[in-house]
C-alpha positions in Angstrom: 0.0 0.0 0.0 1.3 3.4 -0.9 2.1 5.8 1.9 -0.2 8.4 0.5 -3.2 6.3 1.3 -2.5 7.0 5.0 -3.3 10.6 4.4 -6.8 10.0 3.1 -8.4 9.8 6.6 -6.8 13.2 7.5 -8.1 14.7 4.2 -11.6 13.4 5.0 -11.3 14.9 8.5 -10.2 18.3 7.1 -13.1 18.3 4.6 -15.8 17.5 7.3 -14.5 19.5 10.2 -12.7 22.4 8.5 -13.8 23.0 5.0 -17.5 22.3 5.5 -17.9 24.5 8.6 -16.1 27.3 6.7 -18.5 27.0 3.8 -21.4 27.4 6.3 -19.8 30.4 7.9 -19.5 32.2 4.6 -23.0 31.1 3.6 -24.6 32.5 6.8 -22.7 35.7 6.5 -24.5 36.7 3.4 -27.8 34.7 3.8 -30.3 36.1 6.2 -33.5 34.0 6.6 -33.1 32.5 3.2 -32.4 35.9 1.5 -29.1 36.7 0.0 -28.0 40.1 1.3 -24.9 41.9 2.3 -26.8 44.4 4.5 -26.1 42.8 7.9 -22.6 41.9 6.8 -21.9 45.5 6.0 -23.5 46.7 9.2 -21.2 44.5 11.2 -18.1 45.6 9.2 -19.0 49.3 9.9 -19.8 48.7 13.6 -17.1 50.6 15.5 -17.9 48.8 18.8 -17.0 45.4 17.2 -13.7 46.8 16.0 -13.0 48.2 19.5 -13.6 44.8 21.0 -11.1 43.3 18.4 -8.6 46.0 19.4 -9.0 45.2 23.1 -8.6 41.5 22.3 -5.4 42.2 20.3 -4.0 44.2 23.3 -4.9 41.4 25.7 -3.3 38.8 23.4 -0.2 40.9 23.1 0.1 41.3 26.8 -0.4 37.6 27.3 2.2 36.8 24.7 4.8 39.3 26.2 4.4 38.0 29.7 4.6 34.3 28.5 7.8 35.2 26.6 9.4 36.9 29.6 8.5 34.0 31.9 8.9 31.2 29.4 12.3 32.0 28.0 14.2 31.7 31.3 12.3 28.4 32.1 13.2 27.0 28.6 16.8 28.2 29.0 17.2 26.4 32.3 15.6 23.2 31.0 17.8 23.3 27.9 20.9 23.3 30.2 19.8 20.4 32.4 20.3 16.8 31.8 17.9 15.3 29.3 16.3 13.0 31.8 15.8 15.7 34.4 14.5 18.2 31.8 12.1 15.6 30.4 10.7 14.8 33.9 10.2 18.5 34.7 8.6 19.1 31.3 6.1 16.3 32.0 5.2 17.9 35.4 4.9 21.2 33.6 2.3 19.8 31.2 0.3 17.7 33.8 -2.3 20.5 34.3 -2.8 20.7 30.6 -4.1 17.1 30.6 -7.3 18.4 32.3 -10.1 20.1 30.4 -9.6 23.8 29.6 -13.0 24.8 31.0 -12.4 22.7 34.1 -9.1 24.5 34.8 -10.8 27.8 34.3 -13.5 26.9 36.8 -10.8 25.9 39.2 -9.1 29.3 38.9 -12.5 31.0 39.4 -12.9 29.1 42.7 -9.4 30.0 43.7 -9.9 33.7 42.9 -13.4 34.0 44.4 -12.9 32.0 47.6 -9.5 30.5 48.3 -7.3 33.5 47.9 -9.6 36.1 49.5 -10.0 33.8 52.5 -6.3 33.3 52.7 -5.5 37.0 52.4 -8.4 38.2 54.5 -10.1 40.1 51.7 -13.8 40.9 51.7 -14.0 41.1 47.9 -13.4 38.5 45.2 -10.4 38.7 42.8 -12.5 37.9 39.7 -14.0 40.4 37.4 -10.7 42.3 37.0 -8.4 42.7 34.1 -5.4 41.4 36.1 -7.3 38.2 36.9 -8.2 37.6 33.3 -4.6 38.2 32.1 -3.1 36.0 34.8 -5.3 33.0 33.9 -4.6 33.5 30.2 -0.9 33.5 30.9 -1.3 30.3 33.0 -3.2 28.6 30.2 -0.8 29.5 27.4 2.6 29.5 29.1 3.4 25.9 28.2 2.8 26.7 24.5 5.6 29.2 24.8 8.0 27.1 26.8 8.0 24.0 24.6 9.0 25.7 21.3 11.6 27.7 23.1 13.0 24.6 24.8 13.1 22.7 21.5 15.0 25.5 19.9 17.4 26.1 22.7 18.2 22.4 23.2 19.3 22.2 19.6 22.0 24.9 20.0 25.4 23.8 19.0 27.4 23.9 22.2 30.6 24.4 20.3 29.4 27.9 19.2 29.1 28.8 22.9 32.6 27.5 23.6 33.9 29.4 20.6 32.3 32.6 21.9 33.9 32.2 25.3 37.3 31.4 23.7 37.1 34.6 21.7 36.8 36.6 24.9 33.0 37.1 25.1 31.5 37.2 28.5 28.2 35.5 29.4 26.0 38.5 28.6 27.6 39.0 25.2 27.4 35.3 24.4 23.7 35.3 25.2 22.7 38.4 23.2 25.1 37.7 20.2 24.8 33.9 19.9 22.0 32.3 22.0 19.2 34.8 21.4 19.6 35.1 17.6 19.8 31.3 17.2 16.6 30.9 19.3 14.5 33.2 17.1 12.7 30.3 15.4 11.5 29.1 18.8 10.5 32.6 19.9 8.5 33.1 16.7 6.7 29.7 17.0 6.0 30.4 20.7 4.5 33.8 19.9 2.3 32.3 17.2 1.1 29.5 19.4 0.2 32.0 22.2 -1.0 35.1 20.4 -3.4 33.4 17.9 -5.4 31.4 20.5 -5.3 34.2 23.0 -7.2 36.5 20.6 -10.0 33.9 20.3 -10.2 33.1 24.0 -13.8 33.5 25.4 -14.0 31.0 28.3 -11.6 32.9 30.5 -13.1 36.3 30.1 -16.6 34.9 30.6 -15.8 33.0 33.8 -12.9 35.0 35.3 -13.9 38.5 34.0 -17.5 38.1 35.0 -18.6 39.7 31.7 -16.7 42.9 32.5 -14.0 42.2 29.9 -15.5 40.7 26.8 -13.1 39.7 24.1 -13.7 39.0 20.5 -14.5 35.4 21.1 -17.2 36.5 23.5 -18.7 38.7 20.8 -18.9 35.8 18.4 -20.4 33.6 21.0 -23.1 36.1 21.9 -23.9 36.8 18.3 -24.6 33.1 17.7 -26.4 32.5 21.0 -27.9 35.7 22.5 -28.8 38.3 19.9 -32.4 38.5 19.0 -33.1 35.7 21.5 -32.1 33.0 19.1 -28.8 34.2 17.8 -27.9 36.1 14.6 -25.8 33.9 12.4 -25.0 36.6 9.9 -23.3 38.8 12.5 -21.6 35.9 14.1 -20.4 34.6 10.8 -19.1 38.0 9.7 -17.2 38.4 13.0 -15.7 34.9 12.5 -14.5 35.8 9.0 -12.9 39.0 10.2 -11.1 37.1 12.9 -10.1 34.4 10.4 -8.5 37.0 8.1 -6.7 38.6 11.0 -5.4 35.3 12.3 -4.2 34.3 8.8 -2.4 37.6 8.4 -0.8 37.2 11.8 0.3 33.7 11.1 1.7 34.7 7.7 3.8 37.4 9.3 5.1 35.0 12.0 6.0 32.3 9.4 7.9 34.9 7.4 10.3 35.3 10.4 10.3 31.6 11.2 12.5 30.7 8.2 13.7 27.2 9.1 10.3 26.1 10.5 12.0 24.3 13.4 10.6 26.3 16.4 7.4 24.4 17.0 8.3 21.0 15.7 8.3 19.4 19.2 4.5 20.0 19.3 
């Protein structure tokens, strides 16, 4: 049997669960109650409030990505300089929480921020419903997706280059900024992509941790499909989804342009 036959189940999966849903999204964007019209689509595109929510979502995603990078790079660097067995064991422990359902982890954080921490700190108010709480939980959820590409990239560094740098008189700081950091750019780019893109579409965390005070773009799409007009407005929801899809594709294309060797996220 030729190897290409093994790809057929994946092709069928892509058609059923990626291509077909995308066709429905484009269909409902321009079809309202059986009538082909661009009216609601245009109203959504010219709605400044929707674009404001997208801007807020981008800012939140950027903040999440920057914090994950600042926290994840030192972690990945330390792991890359450990013995493989120790680093592997710590990596497994790092990913154990990720084996639980995303919504379940978010509910757990809600309980911690509403009851556990306030009782521990003697506070009379909950810690949910704040921008800081939403950002903290987003960082917690996406940090592993930053660490693993960075670890994969840093663990592949040629140690002889570091030795050559030291032999030429470079100190630790110079070696890091002139050798280590440039060679780890593919991992940085992959990590940014894997955190920034899903952070834009996050809606569970703002809904459960933000208490509805900090709706992001994903929440707008969810409300359009479920809440508007009491039964949902598929045209608005589909148009918002198309806008987000285009934005994500552009962001991914920009990141892939800098990730020239495509090695940064291969471990995932």
